[in-house]
C-alpha positions, 0 to 999 in steps of 0.5 A: 592715221592707220596707227591710231585706234578708231576712237583715238584721242589726240591732244596738242599742248602748244604750252607744255605747262598748260592744264588744258590742251590747245587742240583736242581731236577725237577719232581717227577721221578727225586726224585727217585735217591735222595730217593734211596740214603737213602738205602746206610744206615743201618738205618735212622731216621727223626724227623719232627718237629717245622712245621708251615703252612700258608694257602691261598686258594689252596696254602700254605707255610710251614717251617719245621725243621728236624734232620736226623740220618743216620747210616752205617757200613763199611767193617770192621764193624765200625759204622759211623753216619751222622747227617743232620740238615734240614730246609724245606721252602715248597710250597704246592698245593691242587690238586683234593682235596689233598695236595702235595709238589709243591716246597721244598727248603731245607737247609742242614748241615751235621755233620759226626762222622766216629768213632761211636763205641757204640750204645744202645742195640736197635740200635745194633739190627738193624744190 
């Protein structure tokens, strides 16, 4: 959360074609429940890549693609995975010499596989 400005605006579009966001959060403190939701998973991995940034003085715009994998275990030890395809269109602000996220519109697509039964050895060690 420390990467965001105090007055950040975080927008989530679960339908990338929608005009209005599914969720809109204002301020750094409002991000806490969203980040805390990740604790529901046994393991998460985010691969940030294909990033571009355009500088304009103390402001910048950026675009980042991020596939995220979220693994959980049900009550019967059945493993499930949620794969999120994420695209962020960030607006950065330089404050006091440091760069922060001022706004993050995020488009997400979730793919769920409720029957993930086999994991590699290193993934199984997470449990």
